[in-house]
N, C-alpha and C positions, 0 to 999 in steps of 0.2 A: 504492498500499499504506502504511494507517495506520502510526501508531507506536504499538509500545506504551502500555497506562494506566501502567505500574509502569517505573522504572528498573531495570535491575540490579538495583541496592544495592538499594531500596525490595523490589525482590521476594525478595534472598535475607533483608532484613529480617522479611520478612510471612510469607515458609517457615518461619523459624526462629522466631516469636511461634506460629505456628498449630500446629507439633510439638510445643512446648514446653509449652503448655496440654491439647494435647489428651491426649495419654501421659500427664501428669502425671496428669490428670481420670479415665483410662483406671485406675491404678494405686490411685490413693486409693479408686477403687468399688469396688475387695473390701473394706473397711470391712464393707459389707454383702451377706449373704446371697446374693440372688438374681443378683450378679454374676454367677459362676461358670455359674450356667443360662442365660445370655444369652451365654456365651463362644465357644461352635461348638468344633466338629473340636479337640481331639478327643474335647472334650467331650461328653454329650449338650445336647443345645439342640432347643426345640421347632421342629418342620416352621413353613418360611415365615416363621419369626423372622429377622431379621438379628440379627449380634452388635454388641455396644456396646463390644465392647474390640477395632479392626480393627486398631490399627498392632501390641497386644500379641499380637492370636491371628497377625499375619502374621507376627512375629519369630521366634516361638515352631516356628511350621510349620515354616517355612525353616531355623531352625538348629537347633533343640532336638531335633526330630521327625526331623532328619534324621542327629544323630552315631549313628555305629556304635556297636550296643551298647543302648542307648534306643530306635532305629529299629522293633529287635525286640519291643520289650517287649508284654505282652499290651490291647486295648480295655480288657478289665474295668481295668487298675493307673487309668486315667485316668478311666474315666465311671461309678467306685464307689470306690476309694481315696481317689484323688487328690481326686475331685468332692466329697466327703464329707468331706473333713479341712479343705479349703480354706472350707466352709460352716460348718463347727462354729468354726471360726476367727475367722474375720465374727460368729459369732453367740453368742462368747464377750464381744464387746463394750468391745478394752482400750481404757485411757483416753484423750483427750484430751489432745495441750494444752492447748486452752482453758482445761478444767479445774486443767491440774498448773498453769498458773500459769509454765510456760516448756516450749521444746522439748521434747518427750519422745524416746523413744531409735526409736519407731518411728516418728514423724513426718520421724527422722535417719535411718532406714532407709530409709524412702521417696521418702525425696527424692532420695538419693544413687542409687541406681536408675534414678532418671527422669532424673536429669541424666548420668549414661552414655550410657542406653537412648535418648532421643532422639537420641545421633550417630548412633546405628548405623541409627535409625528413618528419618533424613535421608538416608543413605546410599544407604538399597534405594530410597528412591524417586524421591529427586532425581537418585543417581546420582555416579561418582566421574567428574572430567573427565579424560579420557584421549587426544583427539586433541590436535592441532596441537601435540604437546610434543618437545623434544629428546630423540636417542637418545642411545645407548650410556649409559646411568644405571647397568648393571652393570660397566661398564670403568673407569667415571670414579674416582678419588682422593678420598677426603672426608678431610678434617684432625676427627679426633673431639674435638680440642680448641677448637674453634671452633665457636660457638653457631649461627651462618649454615649452614656446612658438614652441621649437622644438625640440623639444621630441614629443608634443601632434600631431603638424602637421604632425611628421614621419606617428604617428598611423592613424591620420585622413586621410593621402594623398595615404597609403598602403590600407583602406579600401574604398578609392575611386576608387581605379585604378581595385580593386580587384570587386566590385557590384557597380560602377557605370560609369561613360564615363569619367573621368581622365584623361587616354588615349588618347581619342579620343583628349580631348583637349590641351593636349603637343604635340601629332604630328604635329596639325594646328598652334600653335604659333610658334612652331621650325619652321615649311616651314616659314612661317614670318617673323620672324626675327631671327638674329643670338645671340643675346644679351639676358644674363641672369637678366636683368633690368627688360628686358618687358615682362617679368612672371606673371603670376600671384603670391600672396604671397605664398601659400600655397607651387606652387613650389620652389621657391628661398627657404622657410624654411626647406623644405625634402631636396633641393639640397647641404645646411647648416649642415643638417646633414649627409647625406653621404659623403662630404669634410672631416667631422672633424671623424670622425671615418674610413674613406681610411689613412690619415691623421695617425692613430693610430696605423691601423693594419700594414703598411708598418714601422716609428717608430719602431715596435717589433721587424718586420721582420728583420731588418737591422742593429739594434744596439742592441735592447734587449736581442736579440735571441743570444745564442754563435755560429752560423752557421753563422751569418749577416755580416760580416766582411767576410768573405770568399766568399759569395753570391755576395756580392758587388764585388769583386775580380774577379770572373767569369765574370757577368757581363762586367765588364770593357773591360777584356779580347776580352771576345767579339766585343765587341762596336766596338775596336779598328780594327778587323780583316775585319767586314766589309765594301765590299765598295761600301759606301755609292753616290759616285760619279757615280759609272756605273749606280746603281739601279736610281737614281734620271734623269741620262739621260735617260736611256730605256722608264721610265715612261713617260718621257714628248715625246713619239712617239703620234702622231695624230689616227693614224687609232688602236680601240681597240682590234682587232686580233693580227696585228702585235706585238705589246705591248707585249699582253702576250704570245704570242711564244717566244719575245724576253727573258721576265724575265724567262721564263721557261729554257729556253736554260742557260742563265746568272748562276743562283742556279745550273739547275739539270744535265748541259753539262759534262762528265766526262773526265777527262783532263789526258790522258796519252798516251804513246807510243802504250800502246795496243788497247786503245781506237781509236786512230788514223788507226793503222793497221786494227780493226775490223769494221774499217765503210769504208774503201778502199777497205774491202773482201781480206783483204790475211791473217785473222787466223777469228777464231770464239770462242776466250777464250772470258768465262761468268766474268771471273774476269780483269774487266776493266780500275780497278783503282777506283777515288772519284771523288767528284762532287765537286762543290765550300763551299757548305750548310756539306758536309764532311770533308772537308779538315780543315774548320773552326773547329767544331766539332775535329774532331783531334788531331789538331794543340793544344788547348783549353788544352783536357787530357792531353797531351804529355808533356806540360812545369808541369801540377802540379806533374803526373810521375818521372818526371825527379827532381823534390824538394822533392819528399816522399824519392827517390832512394838516394838522397843527404844525410837528413836525418838519412834512416834506416843506411848507411858507415857509418858516425860518431858516433852514438850509437854502433856499431858495433869491433872503433876504440875506444869507451869511457875507460878513468879511472875504474878502480876496474870492467868492463864487463864480464858478467857472461863465461863460458867459448864457447868456437867457438861449442862445441855438444849443444848447448842450441840455440843458434841461424842455426843450421842445424835443427835440429827437428821441428822447430816453422816455416823454411822454408817449409818443409816437409807437417806439418800439413794443411797450407793454401790452398793446392790446392788439398785438399784430397775429399770425396765425400762428398753429404749433410749428408746421412744418420750416415757418422762420426763423422761431427760437433753436433748434435743433440744432438748425445750420448755424446759428451763430455761437452754440456751444460745441459743434463740432471742429469748429473755425479755430475757435479760440483756446481750445484742448490742443489740436494739430499744431499751433502756433505757439503756440506759450504764449498767450496773449489775454489781456482784461476781455472780459464780457464787456465792460464799458468801450474800450476801444473795439469791439468789434462791431459795436453800435453805431458808433460816431463812425465810422470809416465807409459802413456800410448804410449809413444813412442817406436821404437823399438831399439833406441839408447840405452836404460838400463839407464834413470837421475834419481839421489835421487834429485825429486825437493826442499828437505828440506835443500839441503846442498844450496840454494842460501839465500845469506842476503839477508835483506830485500830492501836493494838498488838497488842491481841485480836483483828483482823480476822487480820493479818496471820498471827499467831500459827494460825489458824483453817484461811488456805491452804495453811498448810505442814503442817497437821494430813490435810485434804482430801487431799494430793495422796502421804502416807505411806501413808494405807488405799489409794487405787489403786494404788499403788503396789503393797502384798500383794495387792490385789484380782488383780490384771494376774498375777501368779504361781501364785499358787489358780488361776487359768483355766487355764494356759500346762499345770502340772504337771495338770491332770486329764485336757485334751486330751491333750498328749502323751503321759503317764507311767500314768495311771487309767483312759484310757476304755474303756468298754464297751458292744460287743465291742472290741480291741484291732485300729487297724487298720496305725497305726504298721508295726508289726514284720512283718506280711506285705508291705505294700508295700517297705518293707528286700528283706526274701524275695527278691521279684520283679524289683526293681531288678538284686541279683547274679545270679538268675538269667538277666538278660538278656544282663549284662556276661559271663557265664561263658568264651564263648570269648574275649573282650578280657584278661581275668585272665589267663586260663591264658597264652594269649599272652606277657604282659608279667610274668608267672613266668617261664616259660623264658627271657628275653630278659634279665632285671633282678634282682639281688643286694634285692626288695624288704626284705628288711633292716636291710640296710645303709641305703634310701633311707630307714625308718621312723627309725633314727638320724641321717639327716640332718636331717630336718622336727622329731626329738626338738629337736636341737641347734639350727635353725633360732626357732622357738618360745620359748626357754630366752633366745635371745641380743635377740630382738623384747621382749619383755615387759623386758629388762633397760634395754635403750634408750632403751624411753618411759619410763621411771621420771626423775622429778627426782632428781636425784644429786647426792653432795658433790663441788662440782669440782676435780677433777686433772687435773695437765698428760696422764695417759696415758688417763684412764676416756672421752673422749669416741666412741669408735669402738667401745665395748662390747665391747674384744678382752680375752681370757682367757676370755671367758666360756664355761665346757662343759657336756655336758650331764650329766655325773656332777654337776654342782655344783647341782641341782634338789633343793629342799626337798623332804622324801616326806611333810612334817607335815601332816595334812588339815584343819587351821586356813585359815579366808578367808585371801584377800591381802590384803593391806595397803600403800598406798602411801607409807603414815608409818611408814618402819622406824626412820630413825634421826633422830635430833636435828643436822641437818648446815646449812651452808651450801650450797644447790646451784644446780645450772645446770640451764635446762632444755633439753630435746632438741631438737636444730636437723633442717633438712631435710637437712643430711649426713652427719649420725648413722646416716641411715638408707639416706642412697645409699652409705655403706660396710657397712652390714651387707648389702646385698645386692649389694654386689662382693664380702664374705666369703662367703657362701651360694649367689649364684648360677652357681659352678662345680658344684654338688650338679644342676643340671637340666641342664646341658651334657651333665653326665655323664650321664644316665637317658634323656635322649632319644637319645642318639647309642650307648645299647646299645641300646633299642628299636629304632631304625631298621636295628641292625647288622647284629642279631640276633633280627630277629622280622617282616622285610620283609614280606610279607605281611599282619600287619597294621599295619606303618606307610603301605602303601601303600591300604589302605580310608582310613586318615585323611588321605591325602593326599589322596582323592578327595573327602572330607568337605570338605578348607581349599579344594580349588578349585573344588566348588560352591556353596560361602559367601562368597567372591571374586565370582565371577561376579553374585554378586545383586547386586554395587556397580555396575557397569557401567550408562554410559550407552545408551539405546536410538538415539539420534541421533547419529553419531561425525564428523561434518562439523564442520573446523576452526572454532570460537570467531570470532564477528567482533563489530568494537565496540558493536554492541550490546547483546551480551549475553554480555560480559564484566563481570565488577565489577572494581574499583579496585584488590583484591590479587590479581587473576587467573584467581578461580573463577567458573563458572558462576554462574548467580543463584538459578534454583533446580534448574537441571537437566529432568529428565523434567518435573517438575511444573510447568513454568514458565505451559506454555497452561492449565493448569488454574485456576491462580491467579489469571493475567493475563482468564480469562473469569468468575470468583466479584467479582474486583474492578469488570470495566465493569458488573456487574447492580446499584450502588451510584448513587444520582442523584448529580451533580456535587456538590455542595456536601457531602456525606458523603463523596466520594473525597477533597476537598481534606480534611479534617478528620484522615481516616485517611493522607494522605500524609505531614503533618508529624510523626505519630504516628511514622512508618516513619522517617522521617528521623533520630530520633531517636534510634530505636533502631538503625539502621545507624553512625550515630557512638558511642551505647555496645559493639556487637560489635568497634569496628576497635579502638576504648581498650580494651578487653577483652585483643584479640588482642597487642598491644602492648606490654601490661603482662606479660604471660606469656612474650613471648620476652623480656624484658629481665631475666623472674628465671632463666628460664633461663639466662643470659647470667651472670647472679650468683652461680649453683650450682655454673657451671662455671666460675669463677674461685677456685672455695674449695675444691672435691673432686674435679679430675680430675685422675685419678691423672699422676706423671710418672715416666719412663723414668729410671733410672740409668744410668753408663756399663756396666753388665752386662748392660743391655736388659731389667732389669725393672721392670716396675709399680709404683707407690709409690703410696699414699695422699699428697696434697699437705698440707702443715701446717697448720690456721687458726686463729684464736684466736677470733673471730666469728664463729658461724655465722648461716642465713640464717633466718628464719620465715616467711616467705612463697614457696610455690613454685611454680613453672609451675602451670597450666591450664583454660583459657576455662571447663572443665565447674564447675569449685570454686565461679567467681559466679555459673554459672547455676543450681546446689545453692542457694548464698545468697540466691539470690533467691527459689528457693520456702521456704525457712524462714524467709527476714523477713520477710519477709509472710503469715505467718499470724498468724493472729490471738488474741488472748492475752487473757483476762480480764480487767478492769480494774483498778491496784494497792489500789484501795479502793471502800470501797461505792456510793461515786459519782462516777462521771468516765469518763472515754471508752477505749472498747476500745483494748488497745495490739496493734501490730505486731513479728513475734521481734523485728527487729533492734532493739526496745526494752527488750532482756530476757534474761537470761542465767541458762542453768540452774546449780546451785554441786554444790559436791563438799561431803562430810564429811573426815576427816581418812581415814579407810577408803576412801577411792577411791569409796565409794555415792554416788548421787544422790543429793540434797534435793530439789532444786525448790526450794528454797526464796525467799521475796521477802522477807526479815526482814534491812531494814539496820539495826533499834535497835541502842542500845549492849547491849546484855543479849547481843543474838545475838553480837556481838562479845568479851562476856566468854565465852559459850561454849567461843572456838577457843584451844584450847593454846595456849602459845607453843609449845609443837612442832609443829604445826599449819603456826603464823606461820613461823618458823621453814623450815619445809623449803618454802615458796613452795605452797603447797598452792593461794592463794586465786589467785594468776598460771594454774595448769594448772583450776583447774576454770572459770575464767572464759573459757577458751578462750586463756589466752596474749592477750585482747585489746587489743593497744599501741592508738594513736591510726590507724595505719593501717588495723587490722582492724576498727576501728570508723566507719571512715569509707568504708568500700567496701562495709560492713555495710547501713548506712542506703541509700548509694546504690542497690545492688542491689535495698534492697526497696522505694524508692520507685521502681528502674525495672519490678519486676516489678504494680505499681499502676497504671502508666503502659498496661502492655500487655495489660491484662487490660479496657480498652475498646475496642482492637484484636479481641480475642477473642470480646469479645459480641456486635460487630458482623460478624465474617466467619464466626463458629466454626461455628453450625449449618450455611452452607451448605459448611465444608471437610467435617465429619463425615459428609456424605452422600454425599460425592467419596469419603472413605475408606473409608467402609461396601463399596463395591464392590470391595476390594480381599482382602475376606475371602474364606478358603481353605476349602471346601466339603467336603474329604474327602482322602482321600491321591493321590496323583498316576496 
């Protein structure tokens, strides 16, 4: 019997690379309108063609379409409403990070989704190892104050969920009690692992990410506009049908003169205004648009500004077609020339780009970035709030109709008004915790924040509220935030499983079906040839296909690939060790200690953690930090994401500016500098963060060499996974 062409570690590394690049490629393709036309079931696709998104389509059918409620929705919802909305979104051609000179919010969102989904995709393709493991995990006692026990409990718990009956036990115990303390040691340890990783993820999103304060600003603006009182009053209605109808009317009824005349039959105009949801979205985006317009006007009147013809050329280019934009980006990359230089040289105004000084070029890039932000919000408002005919409103009505039995069951089992109160309080505390704040001994945990303290002012939110010395939020702050509010989730789940057992059993069956997707086909115990150093299978179910693809290359190419795979294997191992060490660090400062009375209290800490656990965070940044960015000067090399950072102004608005001149620093007020906004805007980029982002970006570039060689054959294998219709 011949030996396999790759070691288990090399196989695992190749599997990781293939899933990583293919999944993000499928997500990135949705910026083009024809991606949804080649997606496959449940969307309409031409007969005889294969899906171009096999991983996304496979996961969507196995998980989303099985969800009780969503599984009953009509075919028209997917093939007409959703398909058109997704196509229209792609046709809007929202701005690219390359043009803006920094990582954009859409890029950050797409890469974040990809970094999480790639773990799910590897799980359903390769499977989770379940054979040859120790018995008695459910009866074992785990010490949730020890990181090693937490990590072991997570592996044991996932294995019991996939291959055992832990889900049944969890549902049974949840129906009996709403307290985490009453569950088994295994469940409590898994819960602790999830909580710590979720806190790390939230901290990374809202603090370490350059978009973090901007996202908090958006959340706060929406939070201020939601009529919580009316929502809670409507949810208190005892009759489920009346309650559902009332909520639909509150959120989806369009209020305008045209809507009234249409209702009484005087007119029949499809443009009948916006509903409450659309009004909130439109208002928030209009606030952003107004701020960006002010910034653009200020740049036009700045000292030593470019000639007015430069601004005019940029304005014209922003609203050009996709083909022109793509051609300009290609020219910029090929000629190592700034996108501003290409815009000016291709303009019909005949502007000499070399006439711009370095300072004027920086102003022009910031001006262009602001115009792109304005256009993005205009397009989103047209699509979500003003499109005719309106597809978003009927699509939401279809979803509500499909979930009607679920909503009725939850309404009977749970006090939904109290649930909304809990949600409101959580969002209030989340916003408070996520803002830089005056350093006070008792302010780090966000205690004392009440839902009623939320301002009723409709003005846009600002992160620069006070002139004070500040402390930047840490991972421990988010741990305490979750510890404070997680009992609300426990209470909700307890009430549903106890008071609506039929509904709970539907979701239990759904959870079991999803867990079964992660089982390995081969249940024989692992042997030394198939084990990795860390005890996991190489690529599980996909080991054979991967070895077959690799064997098809000539020996010289195989040796080149093996060197890259060995490097990537060491990289993954280092990421895992780093994640585990950071988990231990957080537990030392944030884990609750029990008093003599048996009550758990948070452990006080004076110095928080700014780097949380999670290998997926590095995989996320490997995509972000390898993103191509326009050159910083008229003539210069194309940059990568790790070389630039998005920035914020004093109100939490993104500027995506590249300005580093003294003039820029003069514009920053002493209040903004004193509030530490620069640190938050840059994602608190300390030495560790910068070093790791550079490392992740370079590793991404290295793995692209592997993908370029093996990717085509791998995609061909994955296309065979396409789900053609209902089971």
